[in-house]
Structure formats: structure tokens, C-alpha cells
N, C-alpha and C positions, 0 to 999 in steps of 0.2 A: 465433929470427929470424922464422920463419914466423908465430908468434903475434903479433909486433909488426907484421908486414905486414898480418895480418888485422885488427888493431886500427885501422890507418890506413884500411883499406877500410871498416870499421865506422863510422869517423868520417865518411867520405864519404857513407855510406848513412844517416847520422843515427841510428845504433844505439849509438854510444858518445859520450862527452863528453871534452873536453880534459883534465879532471882524471883520467881513466882512464889517461892516458899516464904511463909511469914517469918519475920525475925523474932524468934522466941527461944530463949535459953532453956526453958522447961521442955519445949518440943524437941530441942536438940538432945537433951538428956534422955527423954523418952525414946527417941529413935535410936540413940546409941545403946540403950538398955535392950531394946527389942532386937537390934542388929547383933549384939553380943550374945543374947540368949539363943537366937536362931543359929548363930555360928556354932555355939556350943552343942546344940541339938544335932546339927549336921555332922559335927566332928565326932560325937560320941558313938555314932554307928560304925566308925572305922578304927577307933582307938580307945584307950583307957580313959576314965573320967579325968584324971589329973592332966594327962596330955591334951585332952579335948579342951579343958579350961585354959591351959596355957596357949593353945592354938587360937582360941576365941579372943583372949586378951591381946595376943600379938596382932591378930587381925584388926581389932579395934584401934590398937596403938598405931599400926601402920596407916590405917585410914585417916586418923586425925593428924598424925605426923606428916604424912605426905601432902595432905591438903594444906596444912600450915606452911610447909616448905614451899610449895608451889605459889601460894598467895604471898608469901614473904618475898620470893624472888620477883614477883610481878608488882610488888608494893601495893597489894590489895588486901591487907590483913583485916580491914573492916568488914569484909565479906565472909569471914570465917564461920560464923554461926549459920548463915544460910547455906553455905557450901557443905558443911559437915552434916547439917540436917538433911539436905537433899541426898547426899551420898549414903548416909546411914538409912534413911527411909526407903530409898529405892533399892538399896542392897537388901534390906529386910524383906521387901516384896519379892525380889529375886530368890531369896533363900526360901521363902514360903512356896514358891513355884518349884524350886529344886528339891524340896523335901520328899514329895512322892517319887520323884525320879531317883533319888538316892536310895529310897526304900526298895524300889525295883532293882536297882543295881546290887544292893546287898542280897536280895532274894535271888537274883540271877547268878550270883557268884557261888552259890551252893553247888556242890558236886552233882547232886541229883536234879538240879533245876534244869529247866528247858533252855537250851542254848539260844533259841530265838528270843526268849525273854531277856537274856543277858545282852544280846546284840541290840535289841530295841532300847534297853536302858542306856547303853553306851551312846547310841545315836541321839537319843533325847538329851542326854547330858552334853554331848558335843553341840547340838543345836542351841541349847540354853547358853552355853559358854560363848558361842559365836555371837548370839544376839546381845549378850551382856557386854561384850567387847565393842 
């Protein structure tokens, strides 16, 4: 399990490729569940629980749908499991890293909060977004 987690971290650091991910449907489902749960946790800080759940489901649906569409266009549908596992696993790692930054952002958006804290959280979020792209 620790080796798989290191593989997803290496994917985020551009040291590994999606083809290095093992072909496992159970790992794919596990990473999709982790990705959707973390997506829900990130969304719940800004919106209502129902809207956060809908946002998480749309996020997972778009991840799977766009991966399938891209592989279908390239006629590489046999790589679907590995690609979705890599995308969901590395996305879950990114969301884990973004969680404290989002908490800083929510804390910094308070009227009585320090404006330097808010600016730091925006800069950190911008840096995370740039690296993820």
C-alpha cells in the first residue's frame, strides 16, 4: 500500500508515468472513492452539503468521461483502467495537499482575519493550481 501511495506521489512529481500504475480494477475503484471523498471535503467548505455532493459527483464523472473520450478518440480504450487510476490517485494526492490551503483560504476570508493570511492562501492556491496544470 505504501508503495502504491509513493507511486501516486511520484506521478504528481512527474517522476512516474500512468503506465507504471498496476492494472487493477479494485485499485481504480479505491482511488475513485478517495478522489470523490476528498473532492466532497474540499467542496463542503464553500457550499452546502447537497451542492458539495453534486460537485464531487460531477468532478468524478468528468474525470472518467473525459478520460474515456480521449482514449476512444485515440483508439486506446484498453488503457482506461490505468489512466483513470493514475488520474484519480494523483488527483487525490493533490486534494490532500490543497486541503490545508483551502482551510487557510476559508480562515483568511473572515472579515476580522489578517489580510496577509488571505493573500498567502491565495498565492499558495495559485501555486498549487499552476503545478497541477
